[in-house]
C-alpha positions in Angstrom: 0.0 0.0 0.0 1.4 3.4 -0.9 2.3 5.7 1.8 1.1 9.3 1.9 3.7 11.9 1.1 2.2 14.2 3.9 1.2 12.8 7.2 -2.3 14.4 7.1 -3.1 13.0 3.7 -5.3 9.8 3.2 -4.6 7.3 0.6 -7.8 5.8 -0.9 -7.3 2.4 -2.4 -9.8 1.5 -5.2 -10.2 -2.2 -6.1 -11.8 -2.7 -9.5 -14.0 -5.8 -9.4 -15.3 -5.5 -12.9 -12.3 -5.2 -15.3 -14.6 -4.8 -18.3 -15.6 -1.4 -17.0 -12.4 -0.1 -18.6 -12.8 -1.8 -21.9 -15.3 -0.1 -24.1 -17.6 -2.2 -26.2 -16.4 -2.8 -29.7 -18.4 -0.6 -32.1 -20.5 -2.3 -34.7 -19.9 -1.5 -38.3 -22.4 -1.8 -41.1 -21.4 -3.8 -44.2 -22.4 -0.8 -46.4 -20.0 1.4 -44.5 -17.2 -1.1 -44.9 -17.8 -1.3 -48.7 -17.9 2.6 -48.9 -14.6 2.8 -46.9 -13.0 0.2 -49.2 -14.0 2.1 -52.3 -12.7 5.4 -50.8 -9.4 3.8 -49.8 -9.1 2.3 -53.4 -9.5 5.8 -54.8 -6.8 7.2 -52.5 -4.5 4.4 -53.4 -5.0 5.0 -57.0 -3.6 8.5 -56.6 -0.4 7.3 -54.9 2.7 5.6 -56.2 2.3 1.8 -55.9 5.3 1.3 -53.6 4.9 4.4 -51.4 4.7 3.8 -47.6 1.4 5.5 -47.5 0.0 3.4 -50.2 1.1 0.2 -48.4 -0.6 1.3 -45.2 -3.8 2.1 -47.1 -3.7 -1.2 -48.9 -3.5 -3.0 -45.6 -6.3 -1.0 -44.2 -8.4 -1.7 -47.3 -7.8 -5.5 -47.0 -8.8 -5.4 -43.3 -12.0 -3.5 -44.0 -12.8 -5.6 -47.0 -12.5 -8.7 -44.9 -15.4 -7.4 -42.8 -17.7 -7.4 -45.8 -16.9 -11.1 -46.5 -18.0 -12.4 -43.2 -21.3 -14.1 -42.9 -22.0 -12.8 -39.4 -22.6 -9.1 -38.6 -19.1 -7.5 -38.6 -17.6 -6.0 -35.5 -14.5 -3.9 -35.3 -12.1 -4.6 -32.4 -10.3 -1.5 -31.1 -10.8 2.2 -31.6 -11.7 2.1 -35.3 -15.2 3.2 -36.2 -16.2 4.3 -39.7 -19.2 6.5 -40.1 -20.5 7.3 -43.5 
């Protein structure tokens, strides 16, 4: 237990019993939004040199998002990515 830096201070210890309280729920993504994002990324990639670092990153993002449209179940995105049309 940490000791207070000043004798008159209290140290409050908080125990988290529900660790999911810190993990936000994964946002849902609509298949039509994923298709739209894939098309927009393809348009951006078309403007770049094929081997540029930015094009490589965008191609990877496009593949990841396109994979969401191929799933049979409703797609969910893990992490902070949320695409709104």
